[in-house]
Each structure stands twice: as C-alpha cells, then as structure tokens.
N, CA, C and O of each residue as an XYZ file, in Angstrom:
448
protein
N       3.315    109.847    203.981
C       3.745    110.983    203.202
C       3.227    112.253    203.866
O       2.086    112.299    204.325
N       4.052    113.260    203.914
C       3.686    114.523    204.533
C       3.312    115.537    203.461
O       3.779    115.463    202.324
N       2.473    116.473    203.838
C       2.087    117.497    202.870
C       3.188    118.540    202.747
O       4.012    118.703    203.647
N       3.188    119.237    201.630
C       4.203    120.250    201.365
C       4.221    121.311    202.458
O       5.291    121.787    202.836
N       3.065    121.684    202.965
C       2.988    122.751    203.955
C       3.681    122.379    205.264
O       4.074    123.262    206.027
N       3.833    121.104    205.525
C       4.499    120.685    206.750
C       6.014    120.801    206.654
O       6.692    120.919    207.675
N       6.538    120.768    205.466
C       7.981    120.768    205.260
C       8.543    122.177    205.353
O       7.970    123.128    204.821
N       9.655    122.293    206.027
C      10.362    123.554    206.146
C      11.518    123.542    205.139
O      12.409    122.699    205.235
N      11.509    124.451    204.191
C      12.591    124.542    203.212
C      13.787    125.187    203.911
O      13.682    126.296    204.436
N      14.909    124.496    203.914
C      16.128    125.020    204.533
C      16.932    125.803    203.510
O      17.423    126.893    203.806
N      17.069    125.263    202.320
C      17.763    125.928    201.235
C      17.235    125.375    199.925
O      16.698    124.269    199.871
N      17.397    126.166    198.867
C      16.941    125.695    197.568
C      17.768    126.321    196.455
O      18.410    127.357    196.626
N      17.727    125.660    195.327
C      18.373    126.150    194.114
C      17.368    126.003    192.984
O      16.231    125.588    193.208
N      17.781    126.341    191.782
C      16.847    126.215    190.658
C      16.518    124.757    190.343
O      15.509    124.477    189.697
N      17.363    123.827    190.795
C      17.152    122.413    190.479
C      16.813    121.533    191.676
O      16.616    120.328    191.521
N      16.744    122.117    192.859
C      16.460    121.269    194.011
C      16.302    122.039    195.298
O      16.316    123.270    195.321
N      16.153    121.289    196.360
C      15.992    121.894    197.679
C      16.357    120.886    198.755
O      16.471    119.686    198.506
N      16.537    121.415    199.961
C      16.673    120.594    201.156
C      15.601    121.076    202.114
O      15.490    122.272    202.385
N      14.819    120.147    202.621
C      13.761    120.505    203.558
C      13.795    119.570    204.760
O      14.456    118.532    204.757
N      13.055    119.982    205.787
C      12.971    119.185    207.011
C      11.517    119.102    207.439
O      10.777    120.083    207.362
N      11.120    117.933    207.886
C       9.778    117.744    208.425
C       9.866    117.965    209.936
O      10.577    117.229    210.619
N       9.170    118.946    210.461
C       9.258    119.229    211.897
C       8.710    118.112    212.792
O       9.129    117.987    213.943
N       7.796    117.313    212.289
C       7.219    116.278    213.150
C       8.095    115.038    213.258
O       8.197    114.447    214.333
N       8.728    114.637    212.164
C       9.528    113.402    212.211
C      11.029    113.654    212.091
O      11.828    112.723    212.198
N      11.411    114.913    211.870
C      12.819    115.312    211.766
C      13.541    114.705    210.570
O      14.771    114.661    210.559
N      12.815    114.240    209.572
C      13.436    113.723    208.358
C      13.794    114.885    207.435
O      13.082    115.886    207.350
N      14.907    114.719    206.759
C      15.360    115.700    205.785
C      15.161    115.141    204.385
O      15.431    113.969    204.124
N      14.690    115.989    203.500
C      14.567    115.637    202.089
C      15.638    116.382    201.318
O      15.785    117.597    201.447
N      16.373    115.648    200.526
C      17.289    116.254    199.570
C      16.705    115.923    198.206
O      16.762    114.780    197.751
N      16.147    116.929    197.569
C      15.541    116.751    196.253
C      16.417    117.464    195.243
O      16.690    118.657    195.375
N      16.856    116.727    194.234
C      17.680    117.330    193.194
C      17.289    116.725    191.852
O      17.417    115.521    191.628
N      16.820    117.574    190.988
C      16.307    117.177    189.676
C      15.251    116.090    189.857
O      14.196    116.377    190.423
N      15.477    114.873    189.412
C      14.443    113.837    189.493
C      14.644    112.865    190.642
O      13.985    111.826    190.693
N      15.545    113.183    191.566
C      15.835    112.272    192.673
C      15.433    112.918    193.995
O      15.750    114.080    194.250
N      14.738    112.161    194.824
C      14.392    112.589    196.178
C      14.984    111.577    197.144
O      14.678    110.386    197.077
N      15.831    112.058    198.042
C      16.452    111.205    199.050
C      15.971    111.655    200.418
O      15.831    112.853    200.664
N      15.716    110.709    201.307
C      15.222    111.004    202.652
C      16.229    110.497    203.663
O      16.657    109.344    203.610
N      16.606    111.380    204.595
C      17.638    111.067    205.576
C      17.275    111.611    206.949
O      16.393    112.459    207.080
N      17.972    111.107    207.981
C      18.015    111.854    209.225
C      19.145    112.873    209.055
O      19.832    112.854    208.033
N      19.351    113.749    210.021
C      20.326    114.822    209.850
C      21.740    114.297    209.607
O      22.429    114.776    208.707
N      22.169    113.338    210.385
C      23.523    112.802    210.245
C      23.725    112.148    208.875
O      24.760    112.345    208.239
N      22.750    111.380    208.428
C      22.849    110.733    207.118
C      22.918    111.762    205.993
O      23.670    111.594    205.033
N      22.133    112.818    206.119
C      22.138    113.861    205.093
C      23.515    114.517    205.014
O      24.050    114.717    203.923
N      24.082    114.849    206.162
C      25.402    115.472    206.167
C      26.462    114.538    205.602
O      27.366    114.982    204.894
N      26.359    113.250    205.908
C      27.295    112.269    205.345
C      27.126    112.154    203.828
O      28.111    112.037    203.100
N      25.878    112.186    203.355
C      25.633    112.140    201.915
C      26.329    113.306    201.218
O      27.054    113.106    200.244
N      26.109    114.518    201.714
C      26.737    115.681    201.096
C      28.264    115.593    201.165
O      28.950    115.928    200.200
N      28.784    115.152    202.281
C      30.236    115.008    202.410
C      30.773    114.016    201.379
O      31.798    114.264    200.744
N      30.081    112.903    201.220
C      30.473    111.869    200.255
C      30.491    112.421    198.838
O      31.469    112.246    198.111
N      29.413    113.087    198.445
C      29.307    113.601    197.081
C      30.380    114.663    196.823
O      31.052    114.633    195.792
N      30.534    115.584    197.745
C      31.474    116.682    197.539
C      32.920    116.198    197.608
O      33.740    116.594    196.779
N      33.244    115.353    198.575
C      34.642    114.951    198.757
C      35.143    113.986    197.673
O      36.348    113.902    197.437
N      34.251    113.273    197.024
C      34.667    112.326    195.984
C      34.439    112.847    194.568
O      34.537    112.084    193.607
N      34.141    114.108    194.432
C      33.826    114.638    193.098
C      35.005    114.560    192.142
O      34.788    114.492    190.932
N      36.236    114.566    192.625
C      37.404    114.497    191.754
C      38.074    113.125    191.765
O      39.162    112.955    191.214
N      37.432    112.169    192.381
C      37.980    110.816    192.443
C      38.002    110.176    191.050
O      37.022    110.233    190.307
N      39.125    109.577    190.723
C      39.235    108.895    189.419
C      38.256    107.728    189.341
O      37.773    107.398    188.258
N      37.965    107.116    190.456
C      37.029    105.981    190.475
C      35.624    106.401    190.055
O      34.874    105.595    189.503
N      35.267    107.644    190.310
C      33.927    108.130    189.997
C      33.835    108.724    188.594
O      32.739    109.037    188.128
N      34.966    108.880    187.919
C      34.975    109.532    186.610
C      34.643    108.526    185.505
O      35.332    107.522    185.322
N      33.584    108.823    184.790
C      33.181    107.992    183.663
C      32.254    108.832    182.783
O      31.050    108.895    183.033
N      32.810    109.478    181.753
C      31.982    110.333    180.898
C      30.840    109.550    180.243
O      31.048    108.487    179.659
N      29.657    110.095    180.354
C      28.473    109.483    179.757
C      27.989    110.341    178.587
O      28.300    111.531    178.531
N      27.244    109.764    177.666
C      26.811    110.493    176.463
C      25.988    111.751    176.741
O      25.945    112.645    175.896
N      25.339    111.845    177.893
C      24.489    113.005    178.162
C      25.211    114.116    178.926
O      24.571    115.028    179.449
N      26.539    114.041    178.990
C      27.319    115.131    179.559
C      27.678    114.996    181.025
O      28.446    115.801    181.551
N      27.144    114.010    181.678
C      27.492    113.808    183.084
C      28.736    112.933    183.148
O      28.882    111.985    182.378
N      29.630    113.264    184.078
C      30.924    112.575    184.114
C      31.233    111.909    185.447
O      32.228    111.192    185.553
N      30.423    112.121    186.450
C      30.697    111.557    187.772
C      29.593    110.584    188.156
O      28.409    110.919    188.132
N      30.009    109.365    188.513
C      29.065    108.310    188.871
C      29.319    107.895    190.317
O      30.454    107.622    190.707
N      28.260    107.853    191.093
C      28.321    107.428    192.489
C      27.484    106.170    192.654
O      26.317    106.141    192.263
N      28.072    105.138    193.226
C      27.357    103.882    193.473
C      26.513    104.016    194.723
O      26.985    104.501    195.752
N      25.283    103.594    194.634
C      24.413    103.594    195.803
C      24.527    102.239    196.508
O      25.177    101.330    195.992
N      23.910    102.099    197.667
C      23.905    100.786    198.323
C      23.163     99.714    197.529
O      23.327     98.520    197.780
N      22.348    100.145    196.573
C      21.612     99.203    195.730
C      22.437     98.929    194.472
O      22.874     99.869    193.808
N      22.647     97.697    194.149
C      23.545     97.327    193.050
C      23.093     97.842    191.686
O      23.899     97.899    190.756
N      21.843     98.210    191.550
C      21.354     98.652    190.246
C      20.989    100.139    190.217
O      20.312    100.587    189.291
N      21.428    100.909    191.217
C      21.108    102.333    191.270
C      22.388    103.142    191.414
O      23.193    102.907    192.315
N      22.562    104.101    190.508
C      23.722    104.982    190.524
C      23.249    106.421    190.416
O      22.241    106.703    189.769
N      23.967    107.319    191.040
C      23.704    108.744    190.908
C      24.760    109.302    189.968
O      25.948    109.031    190.145
N      24.348    110.076    188.973
C      25.296    110.630    188.008
C      25.125    112.151    187.960
O      24.008    112.669    187.953
N      26.265    112.848    187.927
C      26.255    114.302    187.968
C      27.285    114.879    187.014
O      28.304    114.254    186.719
N      27.002    116.074    186.541
C      27.980    116.870    185.793
C      28.732    117.736    186.801
O      28.349    117.807    187.969
N      29.792    118.391    186.355
C      30.528    119.285    187.249
C      29.645    120.429    187.737
O      29.719    120.811    188.905
N      28.814    120.979    186.859
C      27.914    122.069    187.250
C      26.914    121.593    188.307
O      26.611    122.326    189.249
N      26.411    120.389    188.155
C      25.474    119.844    189.145
C      26.169    119.614    190.478
O      25.586    119.854    191.535
N      27.415    119.150    190.432
C      28.170    118.964    191.676
C      28.445    120.299    192.347
O      28.441    120.379    193.576
N      28.682    121.350    191.571
C      28.836    122.683    192.152
C      27.559    123.093    192.879
O      27.609    123.632    193.985
N      26.427    122.834    192.255
C      25.144    123.195    192.849
C      24.883    122.385    194.121
O      24.403    122.932    195.114
N      25.192    121.099    194.098
C      25.030    120.276    195.300
C      25.981    120.729    196.405
O      25.609    120.724    197.579
N      27.196    121.118    196.045
C      28.148    121.628    197.044
C      27.617    122.919    197.668
O      27.772    123.130    198.871
N      26.998    123.775    196.874
C      26.395    124.998    197.411
C      25.252    124.680    198.362
O      25.155    125.275    199.435
N      24.378    123.739    197.976
C      23.287    123.328    198.867
C      23.848    122.788    200.174
O      23.338    123.097    201.251
N      24.885    121.991    200.079
C      25.516    121.415    201.265
C      26.049    122.502    202.186
O      25.809    122.470    203.393
N      26.766    123.459    201.624
C      27.340    124.541    202.430
C      26.243    125.359    203.102
O      26.362    125.716    204.274
N      25.187    125.652    202.370
C      24.084    126.432    202.936
C      23.386    125.678    204.057
O      23.050    126.265    205.086
N      23.166    124.388    203.868
C      22.536    123.579    204.916
C      23.395    123.578    206.172
O      22.880    123.745    207.278
N      24.688    123.394    206.011
C      25.575    123.353    207.170
C      25.568    124.678    207.920
O      25.588    124.689    209.151
N      25.541    125.794    207.196
C      25.493    127.110    207.842
C      24.194    127.265    208.634
O      24.215    127.697    209.787
N      23.074    126.916    208.020
C      21.774    127.044    208.701
C      21.716    126.152    209.933
O      21.278    126.597    210.994
N      22.151    124.901    209.811
C      22.103    123.986    210.957
C      23.010    124.467    212.082
O      22.639    124.382    213.252
N      24.196    124.972    211.742
C      25.110    125.486    212.772
C      24.527    126.723    213.443
O      24.623    126.867    214.662
N      23.929    127.607    212.672
C      23.305    128.802    213.241
C      22.174    128.422    214.195
O      22.029    129.017    215.263
N      21.389    127.444    213.811
C      20.289    127.008    214.682
C      20.812    126.416    215.989
O      20.228    126.637    217.050
N      21.911    125.666    215.913
C      22.498    125.100    217.126
C      22.995    126.212    218.042
O      22.844    126.124    219.261
N      23.584    127.256    217.467
C      24.064    128.376    218.273
C      22.901    129.109    218.944
O      22.980    129.470    220.118
N      21.826    129.325    218.191
C      20.656    130.017    218.738
C      20.015    129.181    219.845
O      19.637    129.713    220.888
N      19.894    127.880    219.619
C      19.306    127.006    220.652
C      20.166    126.986    221.907
O      19.644    126.843    223.012
N      21.477    127.129    221.750
C      22.378    127.100    222.880
C      22.289    128.353    223.740
O      22.658    128.327    224.914
N      21.801    129.450    223.163
C      21.665    130.695    223.911
C      20.532    130.538    224.918
O      19.420    130.140    224.569
N      20.834    130.855    226.162
C      19.806    130.812    227.198
C      19.605    129.461    227.840
O      18.762    129.339    228.729
N      20.331    128.444    227.437
C      20.190    127.132    228.044
C      21.307    126.859    229.003
O      21.351    125.791    229.612
C-alpha cells in the first residue's frame, strides 16, 4: 500500500478521484465506496465500458435506492450500480483523465 503523499491526483470530483502512483504507474479510480486499481490501459477501458454502455437495455434495472444501471464485474458476486447522475460524474472524470493524459503525451513528445 502506498501513502497518500505518493499519489498524484489527476482529476477529482465531490464523490471521487483518479490518481496515479509515480513509482508503480498504477491508477486508482475511487468513486464513493469503491476503489479500483488499474494500469493505464485498463483504466481507460474501464471508463470506456462504463460510459459506452450507460444506455444499454441489458444494464437497465431500477433498484430501490435510485440506481438504475448495473454493470457485471468479472467476479460473479460483484456488481457496480450507478444512477444517471453518477454516470455523468464518471463520464466527466473519464473525459478529464483523457485530456490530462493526452496533454502529458504531447509535452513528453516535445524535444524528443
């Protein structure tokens, strides 16, 4: 486990953040009570999956607590559930992360 001071916050919202550990290059996607750890490619695929399937009929299942979108994880007993507002917030985090990562690639490319 790494200390908070080692993590670089890339973007954040009132309910979560995306950070990167400079030593191991792992990305944390923390949203409400869930923390997911990825490499860069996995993180981008996660965001693409969540955002692109938000209107899928297969994912629609209204639950009593107001969340209507269910995503199956690779584990048979773990599901991620989101409301439309939460999906908007995750889509914003995704867009911000992509902008920052693209900007960093452009800056690194300068002078090489």
